[in-house]
ZADO-1210 file (C-alpha; in nm, 4 decimals, padded with zeros to 6 digits):
<atoms>
<atom x="-00.0160" y="-00.0121" z="00.0074" code="MET" pos="1"/>
<atom x="00.2865" y="00.2480" z="00.0865" code="GLN" pos="2"/>
<atom x="00.4583" y="00.1675" z="-00.2605" code="GLN" pos="3"/>
<atom x="00.1313" y="00.2534" z="-00.4367" code="LYS" pos="4"/>
<atom x="00.0959" y="00.5688" z="-00.2262" code="GLY" pos="5"/>
<atom x="00.4587" y="00.6574" z="-00.3086" code="ARG" pos="6"/>
<atom x="00.3863" y="00.5722" z="-00.6724" code="GLY" pos="7"/>
<atom x="00.0653" y="00.7992" z="-00.6940" code="LEU" pos="8"/>
<atom x="00.2674" y="01.0912" z="-00.5149" code="GLN" pos="9"/>
<atom x="00.5528" y="01.0501" z="-00.8030" code="ARG" pos="10"/>
<atom x="00.2787" y="01.0624" z="-01.0633" code="VAL" pos="11"/>
<atom x="00.1292" y="01.3716" z="-00.9190" code="LEU" pos="12"/>
<atom x="00.4429" y="01.5424" z="-00.8645" code="HIS" pos="13"/>
<atom x="00.5562" y="01.4971" z="-01.2384" code="ALA" pos="14"/>
<atom x="00.2125" y="01.6161" z="-01.3399" code="ALA" pos="15"/>
<atom x="00.2461" y="01.9115" z="-01.1366" code="GLY" pos="16"/>
<atom x="00.5793" y="02.0082" z="-01.3144" code="LYS" pos="17"/>
<atom x="00.3799" y="01.9989" z="-01.6388" code="MET" pos="18"/>
<atom x="00.1714" y="02.2974" z="-01.5166" code="LYS" pos="19"/>
<atom x="-00.0836" y="02.3239" z="-01.7886" code="THR" pos="20"/>
<atom x="-00.1373" y="01.9260" z="-01.8245" code="LEU" pos="21"/>
<atom x="-00.4160" y="01.9243" z="-01.5612" code="PRO" pos="22"/>
<atom x="-00.6122" y="02.2040" z="-01.7154" code="ILE" pos="23"/>
<atom x="-00.5698" y="02.0284" z="-02.0763" code="ILE" pos="24"/>
<atom x="-00.6802" y="01.7012" z="-01.8924" code="GLY" pos="25"/>
<atom x="-01.0092" y="01.8626" z="-01.7506" code="VAL" pos="26"/>
<atom x="-01.0826" y="02.0023" z="-02.0935" code="TYR" pos="27"/>
<atom x="-01.0279" y="01.6844" z="-02.2735" code="VAL" pos="28"/>
<atom x="-01.2613" y="01.4995" z="-01.9963" code="ILE" pos="29"/>
<atom x="-01.5220" y="01.7619" z="-02.0445" code="LEU" pos="30"/>
<atom x="-01.5533" y="01.7404" z="-02.4221" code="ILE" pos="31"/>
<atom x="-01.5517" y="01.3592" z="-02.3844" code="GLY" pos="32"/>
<atom x="-01.8474" y="01.3559" z="-02.1480" code="VAL" pos="33"/>
<atom x="-02.0416" y="01.5787" z="-02.3794" code="PHE" pos="34"/>
<atom x="-01.9707" y="01.3569" z="-02.6811" code="MET" pos="35"/>
<atom x="-02.1102" y="01.0658" z="-02.4768" code="ILE" pos="36"/>
<atom x="-02.4200" y="01.2575" z="-02.3624" code="LEU" pos="37"/>
<atom x="-02.4933" y="01.4563" z="-02.6650" code="SER" pos="38"/>
<atom x="-02.3253" y="01.2908" z="-02.9851" code="PRO" pos="39"/>
<atom x="-02.5350" y="01.4328" z="-03.2434" code="LYS" pos="40"/>
<atom x="-02.4031" y="01.7738" z="-03.1275" code="VAL" pos="41"/>
<atom x="-02.0226" y="01.7008" z="-03.0223" code="PHE" pos="42"/>
<atom x="-01.9476" y="01.4768" z="-03.3029" code="PHE" pos="43"/>
<atom x="-02.0157" y="01.7728" z="-03.5635" code="ARG" pos="44"/>
<atom x="-01.7346" y="02.0199" z="-03.6392" code="PRO" pos="45"/>
<atom x="-01.9941" y="02.3121" z="-03.6321" code="LEU" pos="46"/>
<atom x="-02.0100" y="02.3198" z="-03.2399" code="ILE" pos="47"/>
<atom x="-01.6262" y="02.3758" z="-03.2309" code="TYR" pos="48"/>
<atom x="-01.6355" y="02.6350" z="-03.4942" code="MET" pos="49"/>
<atom x="-01.8868" y="02.8104" z="-03.2760" code="SER" pos="50"/>
<atom x="-01.6625" y="02.8008" z="-02.9839" code="PHE" pos="51"/>
<atom x="-01.3680" y="02.9330" z="-03.1774" code="LEU" pos="52"/>
<atom x="-01.6059" y="03.2099" z="-03.2695" code="GLN" pos="53"/>
<atom x="-01.7464" y="03.3088" z="-02.9526" code="THR" pos="54"/>
<atom x="-01.4669" y="03.2414" z="-02.6853" code="VAL" pos="55"/>
<atom x="-01.1802" y="03.4661" z="-02.8193" code="PRO" pos="56"/>
<atom x="-01.3199" y="03.8122" z="-02.6896" code="PRO" pos="57"/>
<atom x="-01.3305" y="03.6432" z="-02.3242" code="GLN" pos="58"/>
<atom x="-00.9933" y="03.4509" z="-02.4035" code="LEU" pos="59"/>
<atom x="-00.8049" y="03.7697" z="-02.4468" code="VAL" pos="60"/>
<atom x="-00.9358" y="03.9308" z="-02.1333" code="LEU" pos="61"/>
<atom x="-00.8521" y="03.6168" z="-01.9561" code="ALA" pos="62"/>
<atom x="-00.5010" y="03.6458" z="-02.0707" code="LEU" pos="63"/>
<atom x="-00.4592" y="04.0138" z="-01.9751" code="GLY" pos="64"/>
<atom x="-00.6074" y="03.9197" z="-01.6369" code="LEU" pos="65"/>
<atom x="-00.3691" y="03.6347" z="-01.5938" code="THR" pos="66"/>
<atom x="-00.0910" y="03.8981" z="-01.6073" code="LEU" pos="67"/>
<atom x="-00.2499" y="04.1322" z="-01.3466" code="VAL" pos="68"/>
<atom x="-00.3405" y="03.8525" z="-01.0864" code="ILE" pos="69"/>
<atom x="00.0376" y="03.7060" z="-01.1546" code="THR" pos="70"/>
<atom x="00.1325" y="04.0521" z="-01.0145" code="ALA" pos="71"/>
<atom x="-00.0705" y="04.0166" z="-00.6719" code="GLY" pos="72"/>
<atom x="-00.3327" y="04.2604" z="-00.8251" code="GLU" pos="73"/>
<atom x="-00.6888" y="04.2298" z="-00.9523" code="ILE" pos="74"/>
<atom x="-00.8896" y="04.4245" z="-01.2366" code="ASP" pos="75"/>
<atom x="-01.2534" y="04.4742" z="-01.1953" code="LEU" pos="76"/>
<atom x="-01.3072" y="04.7189" z="-01.4613" code="SER" pos="77"/>
<atom x="-01.2488" y="04.5355" z="-01.7794" code="PHE" pos="78"/>
<atom x="-01.6081" y="04.4652" z="-01.8661" code="SER" pos="79"/>
<atom x="-01.6818" y="04.8341" z="-01.8508" code="ALA" pos="80"/>
<atom x="-01.3761" y="04.9040" z="-02.0568" code="VAL" pos="81"/>
<atom x="-01.5344" y="04.6657" z="-02.3120" code="ILE" pos="82"/>
<atom x="-01.8523" y="04.8963" z="-02.3484" code="ALA" pos="83"/>
<atom x="-01.6439" y="05.2066" z="-02.3602" code="PHE" pos="84"/>
<atom x="-01.3826" y="05.0781" z="-02.6221" code="SER" pos="85"/>
<atom x="-01.6445" y="04.9362" z="-02.8427" code="GLY" pos="86"/>
<atom x="-01.8437" y="05.2524" z="-02.8447" code="PHE" pos="87"/>
<atom x="-01.5242" y="05.4438" z="-02.9352" code="LEU" pos="88"/>
<atom x="-01.4721" y="05.2065" z="-03.2201" code="PHE" pos="89"/>
<atom x="-01.8596" y="05.2171" z="-03.3413" code="THR" pos="90"/>
<atom x="-01.8681" y="05.5904" z="-03.2848" code="PHE" pos="91"/>
<atom x="-01.5901" y="05.6993" z="-03.4737" code="VAL" pos="92"/>
<atom x="-01.6483" y="05.4493" z="-03.7806" code="TYR" pos="93"/>
<atom x="-02.0166" y="05.5865" z="-03.8256" code="LYS" pos="94"/>
<atom x="-01.9335" y="05.9588" z="-03.7579" code="SER" pos="95"/>
<atom x="-01.6551" y="06.0052" z="-03.9726" code="PHE" pos="96"/>
<atom x="-01.7404" y="05.8256" z="-04.2826" code="GLY" pos="97"/>
<atom x="-01.7803" y="05.4458" z="-04.3180" code="GLN" pos="98"/>
<atom x="-01.5068" y="05.3398" z="-04.5169" code="ASN" pos="99"/>
<atom x="-01.1762" y="05.1530" z="-04.4608" code="GLU" pos="100"/>
<atom x="-00.9571" y="05.4211" z="-04.3838" code="TYR" pos="101"/>
<atom x="-01.2046" y="05.5418" z="-04.0811" code="MET" pos="102"/>
<atom x="-01.2264" y="05.1480" z="-03.9790" code="ALA" pos="103"/>
<atom x="-00.8594" y="05.1581" z="-03.8944" code="TRP" pos="104"/>
<atom x="-00.8578" y="05.4802" z="-03.7270" code="ILE" pos="105"/>
<atom x="-01.1695" y="05.3388" z="-03.5155" code="ALA" pos="106"/>
<atom x="-00.9460" y="05.0458" z="-03.4158" code="LEU" pos="107"/>
<atom x="-00.6612" y="05.2898" z="-03.2997" code="LEU" pos="108"/>
<atom x="-00.9368" y="05.4750" z="-03.1152" code="ALA" pos="109"/>
<atom x="-01.0774" y="05.1739" z="-02.9351" code="ALA" pos="110"/>
<atom x="-00.7220" y="05.0479" z="-02.8549" code="LEU" pos="111"/>
<atom x="-00.6308" y="05.3973" z="-02.7063" code="GLY" pos="112"/>
<atom x="-00.9381" y="05.4064" z="-02.5125" code="GLY" pos="113"/>
<atom x="-00.8709" y="05.0844" z="-02.3491" code="GLY" pos="114"/>
<atom x="-00.5078" y="05.1819" z="-02.2839" code="ALA" pos="115"/>
<atom x="-00.6186" y="05.5069" z="-02.1362" code="LEU" pos="116"/>
<atom x="-00.8695" y="05.3184" z="-01.8773" code="ALA" pos="117"/>
<atom x="-00.5622" y="05.0794" z="-01.7863" code="GLY" pos="118"/>
<atom x="-00.3385" y="05.3464" z="-01.7510" code="PHE" pos="119"/>
<atom x="-00.5842" y="05.5636" z="-01.5135" code="VAL" pos="120"/>
<atom x="-00.5947" y="05.2334" z="-01.3033" code="ASN" pos="121"/>
<atom x="-00.2354" y="05.2171" z="-01.2954" code="GLY" pos="122"/>
<atom x="-00.1894" y="05.5678" z="-01.1804" code="ILE" pos="123"/>
<atom x="-00.4617" y="05.5160" z="-00.8827" code="PHE" pos="124"/>
<atom x="-00.2984" y="05.1678" z="-00.7805" code="ILE" pos="125"/>
<atom x="00.0870" y="05.2334" z="-00.8366" code="ALA" pos="126"/>
<atom x="00.1023" y="05.6063" z="-00.7552" code="LYS" pos="127"/>
<atom x="-00.1959" y="05.6826" z="-00.5170" code="LEU" pos="128"/>
<atom x="-00.1469" y="05.3398" z="-00.3333" code="LYS" pos="129"/>
<atom x="-00.5147" y="05.2683" z="-00.3757" code="VAL" pos="130"/>
<atom x="-00.6025" y="04.8849" z="-00.3487" code="PRO" pos="131"/>
<atom x="-00.6738" y="04.7468" z="-00.6830" code="SER" pos="132"/>
<atom x="-01.0162" y="04.5877" z="-00.5928" code="ILE" pos="133"/>
<atom x="-01.1344" y="04.9422" z="-00.4794" code="MET" pos="134"/>
<atom x="-00.9713" y="05.1277" z="-00.7625" code="ALA" pos="135"/>
<atom x="-01.1099" y="04.9011" z="-01.0350" code="THR" pos="136"/>
<atom x="-01.4549" y="04.8576" z="-00.8791" code="LEU" pos="137"/>
<atom x="-01.4618" y="05.2534" z="-00.8983" code="ALA" pos="138"/>
<atom x="-01.3316" y="05.2439" z="-01.2477" code="ALA" pos="139"/>
<atom x="-01.6213" y="04.9927" z="-01.3448" code="GLN" pos="140"/>
<atom x="-01.8800" y="05.2295" z="-01.2407" code="PHE" pos="141"/>
<atom x="-01.7106" y="05.5392" z="-01.4130" code="PHE" pos="142"/>
<atom x="-01.6665" y="05.3634" z="-01.7242" code="TRP" pos="143"/>
<atom x="-01.9955" y="05.2037" z="-01.7547" code="ASN" pos="144"/>
<atom x="-02.1502" y="05.5447" z="-01.6570" code="GLY" pos="145"/>
<atom x="-01.9456" y="05.7553" z="-01.9008" code="LEU" pos="146"/>
<atom x="-02.0379" y="05.4997" z="-02.1647" code="THR" pos="147"/>
<atom x="-02.4197" y="05.5072" z="-02.1089" code="LEU" pos="148"/>
<atom x="-02.3894" y="05.9157" z="-02.1048" code="ARG" pos="149"/>
<atom x="-02.2129" y="05.9025" z="-02.4405" code="LEU" pos="150"/>
<atom x="-02.4429" y="05.6416" z="-02.6095" code="CYS" pos="151"/>
<atom x="-02.7573" y="05.7589" z="-02.4397" code="GLU" pos="152"/>
<atom x="-02.8248" y="05.4053" z="-02.3727" code="GLY" pos="153"/>
<atom x="-02.8767" y="05.3451" z="-02.7618" code="LEU" pos="154"/>
<atom x="-02.7058" y="05.0627" z="-02.9797" code="SER" pos="155"/>
<atom x="-02.5236" y="05.1576" z="-03.2837" code="LEU" pos="156"/>
<atom x="-02.5223" y="04.9154" z="-03.5935" code="ASN" pos="157"/>
<atom x="-02.2073" y="04.9057" z="-03.8336" code="ILE" pos="158"/>
<atom x="-02.3122" y="04.6447" z="-04.0822" code="LYS" pos="159"/>
<atom x="-02.1496" y="04.8392" z="-04.3574" code="ALA" pos="160"/>
<atom x="-01.8194" y="04.7214" z="-04.2018" code="ILE" pos="161"/>
<atom x="-01.8811" y="04.3527" z="-04.2948" code="ARG" pos="162"/>
<atom x="-01.7016" y="04.2250" z="-04.5522" code="GLY" pos="163"/>
<atom x="-01.4461" y="04.5333" z="-04.5233" code="SER" pos="164"/>
<atom x="-01.0811" y="04.4341" z="-04.4942" code="VAL" pos="165"/>
<atom x="-01.0654" y="04.5022" z="-04.1185" code="ILE" pos="166"/>
<atom x="-01.3537" y="04.2718" z="-04.0663" code="HIS" pos="167"/>
<atom x="-01.1836" y="03.9943" z="-04.2916" code="THR" pos="168"/>
<atom x="-00.8729" y="04.0396" z="-04.1161" code="VAL" pos="169"/>
<atom x="-00.9973" y="04.0085" z="-03.7283" code="PHE" pos="170"/>
<atom x="-01.3265" y="03.7897" z="-03.7654" code="VAL" pos="171"/>
<atom x="-01.3046" y="03.6696" z="-04.1016" code="GLY" pos="172"/>
<atom x="-01.3101" y="03.2850" z="-04.1865" code="ARG" pos="173"/>
<atom x="-00.9994" y="03.1177" z="-04.2782" code="LEU" pos="174"/>
<atom x="-01.0576" y="02.8811" z="-04.5859" code="PHE" pos="175"/>
<atom x="-01.4190" y="03.0070" z="-04.5298" code="GLY" pos="176"/>
<atom x="-01.4491" y="02.7770" z="-04.2230" code="ILE" pos="177"/>
<atom x="-01.2224" y="02.8611" z="-03.9319" code="ILE" pos="178"/>
<atom x="-01.2895" y="03.1991" z="-03.7151" code="PRO" pos="179"/>
<atom x="-00.9755" y="03.4251" z="-03.7661" code="VAL" pos="180"/>
<atom x="-01.0275" y="03.5647" z="-03.4122" code="GLN" pos="181"/>
<atom x="-00.9323" y="03.2000" z="-03.2889" code="ALA" pos="182"/>
<atom x="-00.5917" y="03.2552" z="-03.4594" code="LEU" pos="183"/>
<atom x="-00.5420" y="03.6012" z="-03.2879" code="TRP" pos="184"/>
<atom x="-00.6250" y="03.4475" z="-02.9412" code="GLY" pos="185"/>
<atom x="-00.3853" y="03.1537" z="-03.0203" code="LEU" pos="186"/>
<atom x="-00.1115" y="03.4134" z="-03.1372" code="GLY" pos="187"/>
<atom x="-00.1829" y="03.6450" z="-02.8467" code="LEU" pos="188"/>
<atom x="-00.1176" y="03.3603" z="-02.5996" code="ALA" pos="189"/>
<atom x="00.1951" y="03.2476" z="-02.7490" code="ILE" pos="190"/>
<atom x="00.3166" y="03.6223" z="-02.7247" code="PHE" pos="191"/>
<atom x="00.2292" y="03.6875" z="-02.3872" code="LEU" pos="192"/>
<atom x="00.3700" y="03.3390" z="-02.2682" code="TRP" pos="193"/>
<atom x="00.7035" y="03.4600" z="-02.3957" code="PHE" pos="194"/>
<atom x="00.6362" y="03.7970" z="-02.2443" code="LEU" pos="195"/>
<atom x="00.5963" y="03.6291" z="-01.8846" code="VAL" pos="196"/>
<atom x="00.8458" y="03.3404" z="-01.9055" code="ASN" pos="197"/>
<atom x="01.1329" y="03.4794" z="-02.1467" code="ARG" pos="198"/>
<atom x="01.1317" y="03.8859" z="-02.0850" code="HIS" pos="199"/>
<atom x="01.2279" y="04.0992" z="-01.7917" code="ARG" pos="200"/>
<atom x="00.8711" y="04.2366" z="-01.7718" code="PHE" pos="201"/>
<atom x="00.7351" y="03.9004" z="-01.6927" code="GLY" pos="202"/>
<atom x="00.9979" y="03.8230" z="-01.4606" code="GLU" pos="203"/>
<atom x="00.9144" y="04.1635" z="-01.2841" code="SER" pos="204"/>
<atom x="00.5381" y="04.0835" z="-01.2681" code="ILE" pos="205"/>
<atom x="00.6236" y="03.7622" z="-01.0946" code="MET" pos="206"/>
<atom x="00.8453" y="03.9127" z="-00.8450" code="PHE" pos="207"/>
<atom x="00.5986" y="04.1784" z="-00.7534" code="ILE" pos="208"/>
<atom x="00.3436" y="03.9380" z="-00.6994" code="GLY" pos="209"/>
<atom x="00.5611" y="03.6811" z="-00.4934" code="ASP" pos="210"/>
<atom x="00.7094" y="03.9599" z="-00.2725" code="ASN" pos="211"/>
<atom x="00.7209" y="04.3401" z="-00.3336" code="PRO" pos="212"/>
<atom x="00.9889" y="04.3904" z="-00.1070" code="ASN" pos="213"/>
<atom x="01.2271" y="04.1454" z="-00.2569" code="VAL" pos="214"/>
<atom x="01.1332" y="04.2684" z="-00.5979" code="ALA" pos="215"/>
<atom x="01.2141" y="04.6369" z="-00.5143" code="ARG" pos="216"/>
<atom x="01.5598" y="04.4938" z="-00.3594" code="VAL" pos="217"/>
<atom x="01.6251" y="04.3175" z="-00.6933" code="MET" pos="218"/>
<atom x="01.6009" y="04.6385" z="-00.8884" code="GLY" pos="219"/>
<atom x="01.2437" y="04.6164" z="-00.9945" code="VAL" pos="220"/>
<atom x="01.0729" y="04.9637" z="-01.0533" code="ASN" pos="221"/>
<atom x="00.7371" y="04.8574" z="-00.8944" code="ILE" pos="222"/>
<atom x="00.5184" y="05.1595" z="-00.9682" code="GLU" pos="223"/>
<atom x="00.6344" y="05.1854" z="-01.3284" code="LYS" pos="224"/>
<atom x="00.5798" y="04.7977" z="-01.3841" code="THR" pos="225"/>
<atom x="00.2450" y="04.8201" z="-01.2391" code="LYS" pos="226"/>
<atom x="00.1231" y="05.1301" z="-01.4524" code="ILE" pos="227"/>
<atom x="00.2620" y="04.9386" z="-01.7684" code="LYS" pos="228"/>
<atom x="00.1070" y="04.6355" z="-01.6655" code="LEU" pos="229"/>
<atom x="-00.2636" y="04.8067" z="-01.6042" code="PHE" pos="230"/>
<atom x="-00.2332" y="04.9949" z="-01.9432" code="THR" pos="231"/>
<atom x="-00.1500" y="04.6660" z="-02.1044" code="LEU" pos="232"/>
<atom x="-00.4652" y="04.4954" z="-01.9736" code="HIS" pos="233"/>
<atom x="-00.6659" y="04.7870" z="-02.0807" code="GLY" pos="234"/>
<atom x="-00.5273" y="04.7722" z="-02.4182" code="LEU" pos="235"/>
<atom x="-00.6163" y="04.3842" z="-02.4400" code="LEU" pos="236"/>
<atom x="-00.9674" y="04.4938" z="-02.3329" code="SER" pos="237"/>
<atom x="-00.9932" y="04.7271" z="-02.6052" code="GLY" pos="238"/>
<atom x="-00.8732" y="04.4759" z="-02.8549" code="PHE" pos="239"/>
<atom x="-01.1512" y="04.2232" z="-02.7222" code="ALA" pos="240"/>
<atom x="-01.4032" y="04.4884" z="-02.7639" code="ALA" pos="241"/>
<atom x="-01.3184" y="04.5178" z="-03.1270" code="VAL" pos="242"/>
<atom x="-01.3328" y="04.1339" z="-03.1950" code="LEU" pos="243"/>
<atom x="-01.6672" y="04.1345" z="-03.0336" code="LEU" pos="244"/>
<atom x="-01.7962" y="04.4592" z="-03.1916" code="THR" pos="245"/>
<atom x="-01.6791" y="04.3259" z="-03.5161" code="LEU" pos="246"/>
<atom x="-01.8270" y="03.9855" z="-03.4881" code="GLU" pos="247"/>
<atom x="-02.1725" y="04.1137" z="-03.3986" code="MET" pos="248"/>
<atom x="-02.1371" y="04.4249" z="-03.6242" code="VAL" pos="249"/>
<atom x="-02.3115" y="04.6111" z="-03.3445" code="ASN" pos="250"/>
<atom x="-02.2507" y="04.7898" z="-03.0433" code="PHE" pos="251"/>
<atom x="-02.4777" y="04.7743" z="-02.7429" code="TRP" pos="252"/>
<atom x="-02.4649" y="04.9838" z="-02.3980" code="SER" pos="253"/>
<atom x="-02.4287" y="04.6809" z="-02.1908" code="THR" pos="254"/>
<atom x="-02.1520" y="04.5121" z="-02.3991" code="GLN" pos="255"/>
<atom x="-01.9171" y="04.3136" z="-02.2050" code="GLY" pos="256"/>
<atom x="-02.1380" y="04.3134" z="-01.8749" code="ALA" pos="257"/>
<atom x="-02.1463" y="03.9490" z="-01.8187" code="GLY" pos="258"/>
<atom x="-01.7919" y="03.8603" z="-01.8845" code="PHE" pos="259"/>
<atom x="-01.6434" y="03.9597" z="-01.5298" code="LEU" pos="260"/>
<atom x="-01.7132" y="03.6112" z="-01.3778" code="LEU" pos="261"/>
<atom x="-01.6525" y="03.3940" z="-01.6680" code="PRO" pos="262"/>
<atom x="-01.3245" y="03.5622" z="-01.7344" code="VAL" pos="263"/>
<atom x="-01.2198" y="03.5520" z="-01.3584" code="MET" pos="264"/>
<atom x="-01.3260" y="03.1784" z="-01.3606" code="ALA" pos="265"/>
<atom x="-01.1056" y="03.1047" z="-01.6958" code="ALA" pos="266"/>
<atom x="-00.7930" y="03.2233" z="-01.5087" code="VAL" pos="267"/>
<atom x="-00.8411" y="03.0534" z="-01.1591" code="PHE" pos="268"/>
<atom x="-00.9435" y="02.7219" z="-01.3420" code="ILE" pos="269"/>
<atom x="-00.6294" y="02.7722" z="-01.5536" code="GLY" pos="270"/>
<atom x="-00.4099" y="02.7590" z="-01.2175" code="GLY" pos="271"/>
<atom x="-00.3073" y="03.1027" z="-01.1901" code="THR" pos="272"/>
<atom x="-00.2469" y="03.1719" z="-00.8204" code="SER" pos="273"/>
<atom x="-00.4931" y="03.3365" z="-00.6394" code="ILE" pos="274"/>
<atom x="-00.2197" y="03.5091" z="-00.4171" code="ALA" pos="275"/>
<atom x="-00.0177" y="03.6041" z="-00.7280" code="GLY" pos="276"/>
<atom x="00.3595" y="03.5298" z="-00.8106" code="GLY" pos="277"/>
<atom x="00.2579" y="03.2484" z="-01.0537" code="GLU" pos="278"/>
<atom x="00.0748" y="03.2927" z="-01.3873" code="GLY" pos="279"/>
<atom x="-00.0298" y="03.0165" z="-01.6172" code="LEU" pos="280"/>
<atom x="-00.0955" y="03.1729" z="-01.9975" code="ILE" pos="281"/>
<atom x="-00.1802" y="02.8513" z="-02.1493" code="PHE" pos="282"/>
<atom x="-00.3952" y="02.7502" z="-01.8303" code="GLY" pos="283"/>
<atom x="-00.6128" y="03.0435" z="-01.8925" code="SER" pos="284"/>
<atom x="-00.5986" y="02.9660" z="-02.2671" code="PHE" pos="285"/>
<atom x="-00.7939" y="02.6419" z="-02.1887" code="PHE" pos="286"/>
<atom x="-00.9748" y="02.7921" z="-01.9156" code="GLY" pos="287"/>
<atom x="-01.1347" y="03.0049" z="-02.1373" code="ALA" pos="288"/>
<atom x="-01.2275" y="02.7384" z="-02.3785" code="TYR" pos="289"/>
<atom x="-01.3668" y="02.5133" z="-02.0743" code="ILE" pos="290"/>
<atom x="-01.6125" y="02.8027" z="-01.9661" code="ILE" pos="291"/>
<atom x="-01.6829" y="02.8847" z="-02.3091" code="GLY" pos="292"/>
<atom x="-01.7912" y="02.5062" z="-02.3866" code="SER" pos="293"/>
<atom x="-01.9591" y="02.4623" z="-02.0598" code="LEU" pos="294"/>
<atom x="-02.2788" y="02.6552" z="-02.1674" code="GLU" pos="295"/>
<atom x="-02.3463" y="02.5221" z="-02.4883" code="ALA" pos="296"/>
<atom x="-02.2572" y="02.1544" z="-02.3493" code="GLY" pos="297"/>
<atom x="-02.4798" y="02.1670" z="-02.0457" code="VAL" pos="298"/>
<atom x="-02.7848" y="02.2760" z="-02.2872" code="VAL" pos="299"/>
<atom x="-02.6862" y="02.0576" z="-02.5586" code="ALA" pos="300"/>
<atom x="-02.6911" y="01.7577" z="-02.3284" code="THR" pos="301"/>
<atom x="-03.0337" y="01.8177" z="-02.1783" code="GLY" pos="302"/>
<atom x="-02.8919" y="01.8892" z="-01.8093" code="ILE" pos="303"/>
<atom x="-03.0954" y="02.2228" z="-01.8563" code="GLY" pos="304"/>
<atom x="-03.0020" y="02.5705" z="-01.8926" code="VAL" pos="305"/>
<atom x="-03.0770" y="02.6514" z="-01.5438" code="TYR" pos="306"/>
<atom x="-02.7961" y="02.4111" z="-01.4332" code="LEU" pos="307"/>
<atom x="-02.5378" y="02.5918" z="-01.6317" code="VAL" pos="308"/>
<atom x="-02.3833" y="02.8181" z="-01.3364" code="ARG" pos="309"/>
<atom x="-02.3912" y="02.5153" z="-01.1075" code="LEU" pos="310"/>
<atom x="-02.2198" y="02.2977" z="-01.3653" code="THR" pos="311"/>
<atom x="-01.9589" y="02.5826" z="-01.3938" code="GLU" pos="312"/>
<atom x="-01.8971" y="02.6031" z="-01.0455" code="GLY" pos="313"/>
<atom x="-01.8646" y="02.2302" z="-00.9873" code="VAL" pos="314"/>
<atom x="-01.5874" y="02.2330" z="-01.2789" code="VAL" pos="315"/>
<atom x="-01.4230" y="02.5517" z="-01.1152" code="MET" pos="316"/>
<atom x="-01.3923" y="02.3734" z="-00.7777" code="TRP" pos="317"/>
<atom x="-01.2695" y="02.0527" z="-00.9191" code="GLY" pos="318"/>
<atom x="-01.0161" y="02.2209" z="-01.1589" code="SER" pos="319"/>
<atom x="-00.8616" y="02.4404" z="-00.8759" code="MET" pos="320"/>
<atom x="-00.8828" y="02.1249" z="-00.6350" code="LEU" pos="321"/>
<atom x="-00.6722" y="01.9263" z="-00.8740" code="LEU" pos="322"/>
<atom x="-00.4257" y="02.2214" z="-00.9382" code="ASN" pos="323"/>
<atom x="-00.3831" y="02.2601" z="-00.5439" code="SER" pos="324"/>
<atom x="-00.3253" y="01.8807" z="-00.5270" code="ALA" pos="325"/>
<atom x="-00.0578" y="01.8828" z="-00.7978" code="LEU" pos="326"/>
<atom x="00.1383" y="02.1740" z="-00.6626" code="LYS" pos="327"/>
<atom x="00.1134" y="02.0215" z="-00.2849" code="GLY" pos="328"/>
<atom x="-00.0371" y="02.3280" z="-00.1601" code="ASP" pos="329"/>
<atom x="-00.1357" y="02.2776" z="00.2064" code="LYS" pos="330"/>
<atom x="-00.2641" y="02.6512" z="00.2773" code="ALA" pos="331"/>
<atom x="-00.6056" y="02.6652" z="00.4608" code="THR" pos="332"/>
<atom x="-00.8890" y="02.8445" z="00.2776" code="PHE" pos="333"/>
<atom x="-00.8273" y="03.1197" z="00.5406" code="LYS" pos="334"/>
<atom x="-00.4715" y="03.1669" z="00.4302" code="GLN" pos="335"/>
<atom x="-00.5630" y="03.1383" z="00.0845" code="LEU" pos="336"/>
<atom x="-00.8336" y="03.4301" z="00.1142" code="LEU" pos="337"/>
<atom x="-00.6218" y="03.6464" z="00.3339" code="ARG" pos="338"/>
<atom x="-00.3213" y="03.6170" z="00.0790" code="ASN" pos="339"/>
<atom x="-00.5622" y="03.6399" z="-00.2311" code="SER" pos="340"/>
<atom x="-00.5607" y="03.9397" z="-00.4716" code="VAL" pos="341"/>
<atom x="-00.8972" y="04.0317" z="-00.3601" code="PHE" pos="342"/>
<atom x="-00.7786" y="04.1376" z="00.0106" code="LEU" pos="343"/>
<atom x="-00.4401" y="04.2660" z="-00.0605" code="LYS" pos="344"/>
<atom x="-00.4127" y="04.6119" z="00.0444" code="GLY" pos="345"/>
<atom x="-00.7136" y="04.5743" z="00.2689" code="LEU" pos="346"/>
<atom x="-00.5947" y="04.3830" z="00.5517" code="LEU" pos="347"/>
<atom x="-00.2955" y="04.4858" z="00.7828" code="HIS" pos="348"/>
<atom x="-00.1119" y="04.2168" z="00.9681" code="ASP" pos="349"/>
<atom x="-00.1548" y="04.2325" z="01.3414" code="ASP" pos="350"/>
</atoms>
């Protein structure tokens, strides 16, 4: 029995070193279950093309949020930034001539608006020392309110952009089948993986998330790095807004409103530490597809639309417990909560 126990321990230890393996396993098992329960849907390629079409905006947000949480911070404002950047894109395109040239100007406006929102977050958090959960919660209300005021609660239609170069480049269909936005999501994941694991910026955010005092001793400019980090996340939020708006060829005032919890779930399912210091880019990549697949899968299998959130919660708990077991994490729930990005800056040690 002892030998079997040691053997299982070695397997778990080896799997733990391959940090994204558990989440890939969860995704494969999930799709396998859906194939068994609903073969008419999950043995057809159409459902997977649907996932590749709908998941990328949330995937882009999850990748950006992974970096933020790795640094030991949190951002609750990105769903409002989605609406703000989406409005900027559609407003510029419709107001100044619906042509190819103006479409690219609109893209820059959306990215710039997202970057501005992220920069403001960075200033509040890094320079004014406002805890990130408070600063970004306030930003959530601010950008939502500003967007509603600017659009007056109305939606903006941009059907004229369909078939244009920018529409084809960002949300077209490769070979008439594969949604291009999925390739953008994959490319961005590869780029950010290199940024986190092979670049000084990624090293800096991991140092900051693990121990800011040590990071400062190591020569990391914490304030400057955090401002860059939140600006980058704002930029990525703007890009996600562009993908979403182009796919729907429409802006609506509540755009992005339902993204907050699914995106956070994707990041934590993917194995990123809730306390910061460790972020798994490809864990969040597969986490986003797990979350994106669940709703369609639960409905298709006949479990019932009312049980979607319940099923998501079960999968999220299971994934996090598996990650915790593989890491050998023995911290109590109270310790995890106290060290989490949600409470950093709010609690003081006795």
